[in-house]
C-alpha positions in Angstrom: 148.8 104.8 111.8 145.8 103.2 113.5 143.8 106.3 112.7 144.5 106.1 109.0 144.9 102.5 108.1 142.6 99.5 107.9 144.4 96.2 107.3 147.3 98.0 105.7 145.0 100.0 103.5 145.1 103.8 103.9 141.8 105.6 103.9 143.5 108.0 101.5 145.1 105.3 99.4 142.6 102.6 99.7 143.7 101.0 96.5 146.9 99.4 97.9 146.5 95.6 98.4 147.0 94.3 101.9 150.3 92.4 102.0 148.9 89.5 104.0 146.9 88.4 100.9 150.0 87.8 98.8 150.4 84.3 100.1 148.7 81.7 98.0 147.1 79.9 101.0 144.9 82.7 102.2 144.1 83.6 98.6 142.9 80.1 98.0 140.7 80.2 101.1 139.1 83.5 100.1 138.7 82.2 96.5 136.9 79.1 97.8 134.8 81.2 100.2 133.6 83.5 97.4 133.0 80.4 95.3 130.7 79.2 98.0 128.8 82.5 98.0 128.5 82.3 94.2 127.2 78.8 94.4 124.5 79.7 97.0 123.5 82.7 94.9 123.2 80.6 91.7 120.9 78.1 93.6 118.9 81.0 95.0 118.4 82.4 91.5 117.4 79.0 90.2 114.8 78.6 92.9 113.5 82.1 92.3 113.1 81.4 88.6 110.8 78.5 89.2 109.1 79.7 92.4 105.6 79.7 90.8 105.7 76.0 90.0 108.0 74.8 92.8 106.2 74.3 96.2 107.7 76.8 98.7 110.0 78.0 95.9 109.9 81.6 97.1 110.8 80.6 100.7 113.6 78.4 99.3 115.1 81.2 97.2 115.0 83.6 100.1 116.7 81.2 102.5 119.3 80.0 100.0 120.3 83.6 99.6 120.2 84.5 103.3 121.2 81.3 105.1 123.6 80.3 102.4 125.2 83.2 100.5 124.8 86.1 103.0 125.7 84.0 106.0 128.9 82.7 104.4 129.9 86.2 103.3 129.3 87.7 106.7 131.2 85.0 108.5 134.2 85.4 106.2 134.3 89.2 106.1 133.4 89.9 109.7 136.4 87.8 110.8 138.6 89.5 108.2 137.6 93.0 109.2 137.7 92.3 112.9 141.3 91.2 112.6 142.1 94.3 110.6 140.4 96.8 112.8 141.6 95.3 116.0 145.1 94.8 114.6 144.9 91.3 116.0 146.7 88.1 114.9 144.9 86.0 112.3 143.0 83.0 113.8 144.3 79.5 113.0 143.4 78.9 109.3 142.3 75.3 109.9 140.0 76.5 112.7 138.5 79.2 110.4 138.0 76.6 107.6 136.3 74.2 110.0 133.8 76.9 111.2 133.1 77.9 107.6 132.4 74.3 106.7 130.2 73.9 109.7 128.2 76.9 108.7 127.6 75.6 105.2 126.8 72.1 106.3 124.4 73.4 108.9 122.7 75.5 106.3 122.4 72.5 104.0 120.9 70.5 106.9 118.4 73.3 107.8 117.2 73.8 104.2 117.0 70.1 103.3 115.3 69.2 106.5 112.7 71.9 106.0 112.2 71.0 102.4 111.9 67.3 102.9 110.0 67.7 106.2 112.7 65.7 108.1 112.6 67.1 111.7 115.7 65.2 112.8 117.8 66.6 109.9 116.3 70.1 110.5 117.2 69.8 114.2 120.8 68.6 113.5 121.3 71.3 110.9 120.0 74.0 113.3 122.2 72.7 116.1 125.3 72.7 113.8 124.6 76.2 112.5 124.0 77.6 116.0 127.2 75.9 117.2 129.2 77.3 114.3 128.0 80.8 114.8 128.6 80.5 118.5 132.2 79.5 117.8 132.4 82.4 115.4 131.2 84.7 118.2 133.8 83.3 120.6 136.6 83.9 118.1 135.4 87.5 117.6 135.4 88.1 121.4 138.8 86.5 121.8 140.3 88.6 119.0 139.8 91.7 121.1 141.9 90.3 124.0 145.5 91.4 123.8 145.0 93.1 120.4 146.5 96.5 119.6 143.1 98.0 118.9 142.7 101.5 117.3 140.0 104.0 116.4 138.0 101.4 114.5 138.2 98.7 117.2 134.6 99.4 118.4 133.4 98.3 115.0 134.1 94.7 116.0 131.3 95.0 118.5 128.9 95.2 115.5 130.0 91.8 114.4 129.7 90.3 117.8 126.2 91.7 118.2 125.3 90.3 114.8 126.5 86.8 115.7 124.3 86.9 118.8 121.3 88.1 116.7 121.8 85.1 114.3 121.8 82.7 117.2 118.5 84.1 118.4 117.1 84.1 114.9 118.1 80.5 114.4 116.4 79.4 117.6 113.3 81.3 116.6 113.4 79.8 113.1 113.6 76.3 114.7 110.6 77.0 116.8 108.7 78.1 113.7 109.7 75.2 111.6 108.9 72.6 114.2 105.7 74.3 115.4 106.9 74.3 119.0 106.0 77.9 119.3 102.4 77.1 118.8 100.1 78.5 116.1 98.9 81.3 118.5 102.4 82.7 118.6 103.3 82.0 114.9 102.9 85.6 113.6 104.9 87.2 116.4 107.7 84.6 116.3 108.0 84.9 112.5 108.3 88.7 112.7 110.9 88.3 115.5 112.8 85.8 113.4 112.8 88.1 110.3 113.9 91.1 112.3 116.7 89.2 114.2 118.2 87.8 111.0 117.7 90.7 108.5 118.2 93.7 110.8 120.6 91.9 113.2 122.7 89.3 111.4 122.8 91.3 108.1 122.0 94.9 109.1 124.5 95.3 112.0 127.6 94.1 110.1 126.6 96.3 107.2 126.4 99.4 109.3 129.6 98.6 111.2 131.6 97.9 108.0 130.3 101.0 106.3 132.0 103.3 108.9 135.3 101.9 107.6 134.5 100.9 104.0 132.6 104.0 102.9 135.5 106.5 103.2 137.9 103.9 102.0 135.9 103.4 98.8 135.6 107.2 98.4 139.3 107.7 99.1 138.7 110.4 101.7 139.6 111.0 105.3 137.4 109.4 107.9 135.3 111.8 109.9 136.8 112.8 113.2 133.7 111.7 115.3 133.4 108.3 113.5 134.3 106.2 116.6 132.1 108.1 119.0 129.1 108.1 116.6 129.7 104.4 115.8 129.2 103.5 119.5 126.0 105.6 119.6 124.7 104.0 116.5 125.3 100.5 117.9 123.5 101.4 121.2 120.5 102.6 119.2 120.4 99.8 116.6 121.5 96.9 118.8 119.4 98.0 121.8 116.5 98.8 119.6 116.7 95.4 117.9 116.8 93.6 121.2 113.6 95.4 122.4 111.9 94.8 119.0 112.6 91.1 118.9 111.5 90.6 122.5 108.4 92.6 121.9 107.5 90.7 118.7 108.1 87.3 120.2 105.9 88.2 123.2 103.2 89.8 120.9 103.7 93.2 122.6 103.4 95.7 119.8 104.4 98.9 121.8 107.7 97.3 122.6 108.2 96.2 119.0 107.4 99.7 117.7 109.8 101.3 120.3 112.6 98.9 119.4 112.3 99.5 115.6 112.1 103.3 116.2 115.4 103.0 118.0 116.9 101.0 115.2 115.7 103.5 112.6 117.2 106.4 114.6 120.5 104.6 114.6 120.4 104.0 110.8 119.5 107.7 110.3 122.4 108.8 112.4 124.8 106.6 110.5 123.5 107.8 107.1 123.9 111.4 108.2 127.6 110.8 109.2 128.4 108.9 106.0 126.6 111.6 103.8 128.9 114.3 105.4 131.9 112.2 104.3 131.2 112.7 100.6 133.6 114.9 98.7 133.8 116.1 95.1 136.9 114.1 94.3 136.3 110.9 92.3 135.8 107.8 94.3 138.3 104.9 94.0 135.4 102.8 92.8 132.3 104.7 91.8 130.4 101.5 91.2 131.0 100.3 94.7 130.2 103.8 96.2 126.9 104.2 94.4 125.8 100.7 95.2 126.6 101.0 98.9 124.8 104.3 99.0 121.7 102.8 97.4 121.9 99.9 99.9 122.0 102.3 102.8 119.1 104.3 101.4 116.9 101.3 101.0 117.8 100.2 104.5 116.6 103.4 106.0 113.5 103.4 103.8 112.7 99.8 104.7 113.2 100.3 108.5 110.9 103.4 108.4 108.3 101.5 106.5 108.6 98.6 108.9 108.1 101.1 111.8 104.9 102.5 110.2 103.4 99.1 109.6 104.1 97.9 113.1 102.6 101.1 114.5 99.3 101.0 112.5 98.6 97.2 112.1 98.2 94.4 114.6 101.0 91.9 114.7 98.7 89.0 113.7 97.7 90.9 110.6 101.3 91.4 109.5 102.6 87.8 109.8 105.8 88.7 107.8 107.5 91.7 106.2 105.4 91.4 103.1 106.4 94.1 100.6 109.4 95.0 102.7 111.1 91.7 101.9 112.5 92.9 98.5 113.6 96.1 100.1 115.6 94.3 102.8 116.6 91.3 100.7 117.6 92.9 97.4 117.8 96.6 98.2 120.0 96.0 101.3 121.6 92.5 101.3 122.2 92.0 97.6 123.5 95.5 97.0 125.8 95.4 100.0 127.3 92.2 98.7 127.6 93.7 95.2 129.1 96.9 96.4 131.5 95.3 98.9 132.7 92.6 96.5 133.2 95.2 93.7 135.7 96.9 95.8 137.2 94.1 97.9 137.5 91.2 95.5 140.3 92.8 93.4 142.2 93.7 96.6 141.9 90.1 98.0 142.5 88.2 94.8 145.1 90.3 92.9 148.8 89.8 93.3 149.7 93.3 92.2 148.4 96.7 91.0 148.0 95.7 87.4 146.0 92.6 88.2 143.9 94.5 90.7 143.1 97.2 88.1 142.2 94.5 85.6 139.9 92.7 88.0 138.2 95.9 89.1 137.6 96.8 85.5 135.8 93.5 84.9 133.6 94.0 87.9 132.7 97.6 87.0 131.6 96.8 83.5 128.2 98.4 82.7 127.7 99.2 86.4 125.3 102.1 85.7 122.6 100.1 83.8 123.1 97.2 86.3 122.5 99.5 89.2 119.4 101.0 87.6 118.0 97.6 86.8 118.5 96.4 90.3 117.0 99.4 92.1 114.1 99.7 89.6 113.3 96.1 90.4 113.3 96.8 94.2 111.0 99.8 93.7 108.5 97.8 91.5 108.5 94.9 93.9 108.0 97.0 97.0 105.4 99.5 95.9 101.7 98.6 96.0 101.3 98.2 92.2 99.3 95.7 90.0 100.7 92.2 89.7 102.4 92.8 86.3 104.6 95.5 87.9 105.9 93.0 90.4 106.8 90.5 87.7 108.7 93.2 85.8 110.4 94.2 89.0 111.5 90.6 89.7 112.9 90.2 86.2 114.7 93.6 86.4 116.3 92.9 89.8 117.2 89.3 88.7 118.8 90.6 85.6 120.9 93.1 87.5 122.0 90.5 90.1 122.7 87.8 87.5 124.8 90.2 85.4 127.1 91.0 88.4 127.2 87.3 89.3 128.5 86.5 85.8 131.2 89.0 86.3 132.2 87.6 89.7 132.4 84.1 88.2 134.7 85.4 85.5 136.9 87.2 88.1 137.1 84.0 90.2 138.0 81.9 87.3 140.6 84.3 86.1 142.1 84.6 89.6 142.0 80.8 90.0 143.9 80.3 86.7 146.5 82.7 87.8 146.9 81.1 91.1 147.3 77.6 89.6 149.8 78.9 87.0 152.0 80.7 89.6 152.0 77.8 92.0 153.1 75.1 89.5 151.9 71.5 89.2 152.1 70.6 92.9 150.1 73.6 93.9 147.6 72.8 91.2 147.1 69.3 92.6 146.6 70.7 96.0 144.2 73.3 94.7 142.2 70.6 93.1 141.8 69.1 96.6 141.2 72.5 98.1 137.8 73.9 99.3 137.2 75.2 95.8 136.3 71.6 94.8 134.4 71.4 98.0 132.3 74.3 96.8 131.4 72.5 93.7 130.6 69.3 95.5 128.5 71.3 98.1 126.5 72.9 95.3 125.8 69.4 93.7 124.8 68.0 97.1 122.3 70.9 97.7 120.8 70.5 94.2 120.4 66.8 94.7 118.9 67.3 98.1 116.3 69.7 96.7 115.5 67.4 93.8 115.1 64.4 96.1 113.0 66.3 98.6 110.7 67.5 95.8 110.2 64.1 94.3 107.6 62.9 96.8 104.6 63.5 94.5 103.0 65.5 91.8 103.4 69.2 92.5 101.3 70.4 89.7 98.3 72.6 90.5 95.2 73.9 88.9 92.5 71.8 87.4 94.7 69.6 85.5 96.8 66.5 86.4 95.9 64.2 89.2 97.5 61.4 91.1 95.0 58.9 92.5 95.2 56.1 95.1 94.6 52.8 93.5 91.8 50.6 94.9 88.6 48.8 94.2 85.3 50.5 93.8 83.6 51.2 97.1 80.2 52.3 98.3 80.8 55.8 96.8 81.9 54.5 93.4 80.4 56.7 90.6 79.7 59.6 93.1 81.5 62.9 92.6 81.7 65.3 95.5 83.2 68.9 95.4 84.3 70.4 98.7 85.2 74.1 99.2 88.5 74.4 101.1 89.7 77.6 102.7 93.3 78.4 103.7 93.6 81.2 106.3 94.9 81.9 109.8 97.3 79.0 109.9 94.4 76.6 109.5 92.8 74.6 106.7 89.0 74.6 106.8 87.4 72.1 106.9 90.0 70.3 108.9 88.3 67.0 108.2 86.5 65.7 105.2 84.6 62.4 105.4 83.7 60.5 102.1 82.4 57.2 101.2 85.0 54.8 99.7 85.2 55.2 96.0 83.9 58.8 95.9 85.6 61.0 93.3 86.7 64.0 95.3 87.4 67.5 94.0 88.7 70.2 96.3 88.1 73.9 95.4 90.9 75.5 97.3 90.9 79.2 98.1 93.5 81.2 100.0 91.8 84.0 101.9 94.9 84.9 104.0 97.2 87.8 103.6 100.2 85.5 103.1 100.7 82.9 100.5 99.8 79.2 101.1 99.4 76.0 99.0 97.8 72.6 99.6 99.6 69.3 99.1 97.6 66.1 99.1 99.4 63.0 100.4 100.4 60.8 97.4 98.4 63.2 95.3 98.3 66.6 93.5 99.2 70.0 95.0 98.2 73.6 94.2 100.9 76.2 93.3 101.5 78.9 95.8 98.3 80.9 96.1 98.1 84.6 96.8 95.2 86.2 98.6 91.8 85.2 97.1 93.5 82.9 94.5 91.6 79.6 93.8 92.6 76.3 92.3 90.7 73.0 91.9 92.4 69.7 92.8 90.9 66.5 91.4 91.8 63.6 93.6 89.8 61.0 91.6 88.2 58.1 93.5 89.3 58.1 97.2 89.7 54.6 98.7 92.1 55.3 101.6 92.6 57.9 104.3 94.9 60.8 103.3 96.4 63.9 104.9 96.8 67.3 103.2 98.9 70.2 104.4 100.5 73.5 103.4 104.1 72.9 102.3 105.5 76.3 103.4 108.2 75.6 106.1 106.7 75.6 109.6 103.1 75.8 108.5 102.3 72.1 108.7 103.9 72.0 112.1 101.9 75.0 113.2 98.6 73.2 112.4 97.9 73.7 108.7 96.7 70.2 108.0 93.5 68.5 106.9 92.4 64.9 107.1 90.5 63.1 104.3 88.8 60.1 105.9 87.1 57.2 104.1 83.9 56.1 105.9 81.7 53.1 105.1 78.6 53.6 103.0 76.2 53.8 106.0 77.3 57.1 107.5 76.4 59.5 104.8 79.9 60.7 104.7 79.1 64.1 106.1 77.3 65.3 103.0 75.7 68.7 102.9 72.8 69.0 105.3 74.0 66.0 107.4 74.4 66.9 111.1 76.9 64.9 113.0 77.1 64.2 116.7 80.0 65.5 118.7 83.1 63.4 117.9 85.8 65.0 120.0 86.3 61.7 121.9 87.3 60.1 118.7 89.7 62.5 117.1 90.2 65.4 119.4 90.2 67.9 116.5 87.3 70.0 117.7 84.4 71.3 115.5 84.9 72.5 111.9 84.1 76.2 112.2 84.0 76.7 108.4 81.1 74.3 107.9 77.5 75.5 107.7 75.0 75.4 110.5 72.1 73.1 110.2 69.0 74.1 108.3 66.8 76.2 110.7 69.6 77.1 113.1 69.1 80.4 114.8 71.9 82.3 116.5 71.2 83.3 120.0 69.9 86.8 120.2 72.7 88.8 121.8 70.6 92.0 122.3 70.0 92.8 126.0 66.2 93.0 126.7 65.1 96.2 128.6 64.7 96.0 132.3 61.2 94.6 133.1 58.7 97.0 134.8 58.6 97.1 138.6 61.2 96.5 141.2 60.5 92.8 141.8 61.4 90.4 139.0 60.0 86.8 139.2 61.7 84.2 137.0 61.4 80.5 136.7 64.4 78.4 135.6 64.2 74.7 134.9 67.3 72.5 135.1 67.0 70.2 132.1 69.2 68.3 129.6 68.9 69.4 126.0 70.7 68.4 122.7 71.6 71.7 121.0 73.8 72.8 118.1 77.0 74.1 119.7 79.1 74.5 116.5 78.4 74.4 112.7 76.8 70.9 112.2 77.7 69.7 115.7 75.0 68.8 118.2 75.9 68.2 121.8 74.0 67.0 124.9 74.1 69.9 127.4 73.0 70.5 131.0 71.0 73.7 130.9 69.0 76.3 132.8 65.8 76.8 130.7 67.0 74.7 127.8 69.8 77.0 126.6 73.5 77.3 127.4 74.0 79.9 128.7 70.7 80.3 130.5 68.5 83.4 130.2 70.1 86.8 130.9 68.5 88.6 133.9 68.4 92.4 133.7 67.6 94.9 136.5 68.7 98.0 138.4 70.4 98.6 141.7 67.9 97.8 144.5 65.7 95.5 142.4 64.7 92.2 143.9 64.9 88.9 142.0 62.7 86.0 142.9 64.0 83.0 141.1 62.1 79.6 141.2 64.5 76.8 140.3 62.9 73.5 139.3 65.0 70.4 138.7 63.5 68.7 135.7 66.6 66.6 135.2 65.7 63.0 136.1 69.4 61.9 136.1 71.0 64.1 138.7 70.8 66.9 141.2 71.3 70.6 140.5 71.5 73.9 142.4 72.1 77.6 141.6 74.4 80.3 142.8 73.8 84.0 141.9 77.0 86.1 142.3 74.8 89.3 142.2 73.3 88.6 145.6 74.7 88.5 149.1 73.2 85.8 151.4 74.2 82.7 153.3 74.5 79.8 150.7 73.4 77.0 153.0 69.7 76.7 151.9 69.3 78.7 148.6 72.3 77.1 147.0 71.6 73.6 148.1 71.4 70.7 145.6 67.8 69.8 144.5 67.0 66.2 143.7 65.1 65.4 140.5 61.6 66.9 140.8 62.4 69.3 143.6 62.1 73.1 143.5 63.2 76.1 145.6 62.7 79.9 145.5 66.0 81.8 145.5 65.4 85.5 146.5 68.1 88.2 146.5 68.3 92.0 146.3 70.8 93.5 143.7 72.6 95.9 146.0 75.5 96.5 143.6 75.7 97.2 139.8 77.8 95.1 137.5 77.8 92.1 135.1 77.4 89.0 137.3 77.7 85.3 136.7 75.2 82.7 137.9 75.9 78.9 137.7 75.0 75.5 139.1 76.2 75.2 142.7 76.3 71.4 142.7 79.6 69.6 142.9 81.6 68.9 140.9 81.0 72.5 139.6 83.7 72.1 137.0 81.5 69.6 135.1 78.2 71.4 135.7 79.7 74.7 134.4 81.6 73.0 131.6 78.4 71.3 130.4 76.4 74.6 130.1 74.9 75.4 133.5 75.7 79.2 133.6 74.2 82.5 132.7 74.5 86.3 133.2 72.8 88.9 135.4 73.2 92.5 134.3 72.5 95.3 136.9 72.8 98.7 135.3 74.9 101.3 137.1 72.9 104.3 138.3 72.6 107.0 135.6 73.6 104.7 132.8 73.1 106.5 129.5 71.1 105.0 126.7 73.0 103.3 123.9 71.8 102.7 120.4 72.5 98.9 120.7 73.3 96.9 123.8 74.6 93.3 123.5 75.4 90.6 126.0 78.2 88.2 125.2 78.9 85.3 127.7 82.2 83.7 127.0 82.9 80.1 127.9 84.8 76.9 127.0 83.1 74.1 125.1 83.8 70.4 125.8 82.4 67.9 123.4 81.7 64.3 124.0 79.4 62.5 126.5 78.7 64.8 129.4 80.4 63.5 132.6 82.4 60.9 130.7 85.9 60.0 131.8 87.4 61.5 128.5 85.5 64.7 128.8 86.3 65.3 132.5 90.0 64.6 131.8 90.0 67.3 129.2 88.3 69.7 131.6 90.9 69.0 134.2 93.7 69.5 131.7 91.9 72.7 130.5 92.0 71.6 126.9 88.5 72.4 125.5 87.4 71.6 122.0 86.4 75.3 121.4 85.9 78.6 123.0 82.5 80.3 122.4 80.3 83.3 122.8 76.8 82.7 124.1 77.3 78.9 123.9 77.9 78.4 120.2 81.3 78.4 118.4 81.5 80.9 115.6 77.8 81.7 115.4 78.2 85.4 115.1 80.8 85.0 112.3 78.0 83.5 110.1 75.2 85.5 111.8 76.7 89.0 112.4 75.5 91.5 114.9 74.0 94.6 113.2 74.9 98.3 113.8 74.8 101.5 111.8 77.8 103.7 111.3 78.0 106.4 114.0 75.7 104.6 116.4 76.9 103.9 120.0 77.1 100.2 120.9 77.5 98.8 124.4 78.8 95.2 124.9 78.3 93.6 128.2 80.7 90.7 128.7 80.7 87.9 131.3 83.5 85.3 131.5 81.8 82.0 132.5 84.9 79.9 132.3 84.9 77.4 133.8 88.7 77.9 133.8 89.6 80.6 131.2 89.0 84.3 131.2 88.8 86.6 128.2 90.5 89.5 126.5 87.6 91.1 124.6 88.6 93.1 121.6 86.9 94.5 118.5 89.1 94.9 115.5 89.0 98.4 114.0 87.7 100.2 117.0 88.8 101.9 120.2 86.7 101.6 123.4 86.0 105.0 124.9 84.1 103.5 127.9 85.3 100.6 130.1 83.3 99.4 133.1 84.7 96.4 134.9 83.7 94.7 138.1 81.5 97.6 139.3 83.7 100.5 138.4 84.4 102.8 135.4 88.0 102.5 134.3 87.4 104.8 131.3 84.7 107.3 130.3 84.1 109.2 127.1 85.3 112.6 128.4 88.8 111.1 129.1 91.7 111.6 126.7 92.6 107.9 126.7 91.2 104.9 125.0 91.1 101.1 125.5 91.7 98.2 123.3 90.7 95.2 125.5 88.3 94.4 128.3 90.3 91.8 130.3 88.2 89.5 132.5 89.2 86.6 134.7 86.9 83.6 135.0 83.6 84.8 136.7 84.3 88.5 136.1 82.1 90.9 134.1 81.8 94.4 132.7 81.0 96.4 129.6 82.7 98.5 126.9 81.3 101.1 124.5 82.4 102.2 121.1 81.1 104.1 118.0 81.8 102.5 114.7 83.3 105.1 112.3 82.2 103.8 109.0 80.5 100.9 107.2 82.3 97.6 107.2 82.8 94.3 108.9 84.4 94.5 112.4 85.6 91.3 113.9 85.3 90.8 117.7 87.5 88.3 119.3 89.0 86.9 122.5 92.5 88.3 121.9 94.0 85.1 123.3 94.3 83.9 119.7 94.1 80.2 120.7 90.5 81.1 121.8 89.7 83.3 118.8 90.8 80.7 116.2 88.9 78.0 118.0 85.5 79.7 118.1 85.6 82.8 120.2 85.1 85.2 117.4 82.3 87.0 115.6 81.5 90.0 113.4 79.7 93.3 113.8 78.3 94.3 110.4 78.1 98.0 110.2 76.0 99.7 107.5 75.6 103.3 106.4 
């Protein structure tokens, strides 16, 4: 019997109701559970219908559906099917009800905490949800001990793996929501969270259940090799998911690609097995069969598309599943719920064959047009079509889902009335106190929580309504100022706006990111959710008090998407256009605003490497001197320099050349020395510290090729290097071929504030710079790109000056065919391989070469994204 029956339902005669559901108690529990699912879905549809005007409405709709509806359904049905397939005893009903209640309360806490930006509530909700799912996992494990088992017993492992995936996904979600993962890891953690929840918590139970449910719905014999293949599929999907989530969280794309490839292979193997089960005989429920088939098809399509995206695009460019979300959310999750409920609800709720047939007839009404509407909507949402197509798709999918939901509500009400009628007045009173009423109360609580959380201020966008802080006229009264604000890369730029009190402030907000963002002003207006390149204008009116602004999407504020609006007195100029400010890191620690403009007359450092001078002896004079230079857009900083620039001049020669460097200390405040890594000689005299006004001649022969660092040799070297006293020496390898363009990029850390001050030195020791830079200036080559023509060979010499950090040099859109590091070729053009990064520790150097394939703008970055986002980035502008 174990081979042919599932919970008392023969795979040949799957229409017979399980006897254990004849008792009114379990029926009430399942009725209440499906009422909970329906309540969550209703709330999700409401949020989706107003997502354009409701801040983070899209996020809320998705999570109401997944964290609420899907999670409740999976918890209920995975326990039910595990009991059936293991032929185990039912768990204590009170214990099951407690866990289900904890899941829903945890979900309410998570969603409300995120929505209202209440970290404590979010943490409590996350902890409760994780605890409830952990308890669910324990129950699933314990069910297998001492159970009779059977052919389908291995399917329970899918439910156990899914519970473990949700625990991991919940932890990742908490890290994202609180910002504890850090902005540099946001993209990878978000992708890991999405994969763990969608492919793990939802996908694995679906695959496992289909091995049993599919032949039962069709009314055919289960394939002989189902058990063996089910184990193989779990190894592929579960193991692949584990590798993928680990790879995504660690930012390791090859691991992520390999893991998703394994998962896709498992889904394909399951689809092949289920396709071979199809027979010509009519299915017990054609509506359920076609819906489940469509869900499996979208699952395979979505996973393959996910695999392709991960293989061809960097993780930080993906950020989330993008167009795959409707495929996985509606195509998979919604259709599985619809297909499973179409078949199972009549079995669970009916008391006999007549009632079961009647309930099934209700759920199958107009199933063909509903199925067409739903799947047409998924296709329109997923395909890269113009915006109107996406709107039509959303309406189509919503109509199909809402039509089925209406039928479910009708079935639940009909079954509930029958249950009350059969049980008599006493049972009716108990039913009124049952979890069904808890469902309604829970829905009301969630709606109220959402309304309260959204009542903190005006959420209107566009150029219309404003909410202004009251106050008396200040020095800026009557003045109107418009500031361009950019949303991108988990940052708001500018991060700080200074205005005179009373200034009427208007913000022109543009989202240039691939994902949607909005901007909410404290006690003021907000934009709607902005797609890529969308712009809205916010009118704040006269500003008389400091305010904060942020992106309201969950986790984005915690990850750093904030902006300060600061009221200054009338004597500062308020940072108006053309005003150059002194370094202010000691005051606010926010670092420079990289989106601002450089001062009038600013010239980016010429990164081109000058040719080797004639002769074999190169005489150079370097003067140690303090200079105030522009080190970031609009930020001037006092620097200690060699020759008035930081870094100092680049020296260029060949192996065997002699360098005769005259160092003159023109710094009246302190002593300086110099250390050339390119030479070999006793440091006692040539690297000694020179007092103000002294000079020495440092003579060395370049015996070895490479990219070398030189720097001040006076202690404390951390301060002298950190304040600009460093430079590069390039010694060409013998036989070095000519390149069309040769550039030198010296990477370093930038510490603002008074050089040598206690605050600055403390940041140096903590290794918390204000920016990371190329050639001494943050973001200079983003606004002043390097120039190359398509097809030309470009060579980039890179030296990591530190003082504490190295670099992972990468050019987006290219592959290096030549890599030379620390005096040796690691890769040359005639090799089959390529390279993506030149990794250098502090004080190391080398070069890479590439040919740009076509015209465009190619970003170069330190691929430690903390560094890139804080200044270590630029652009190569390639023309035809």
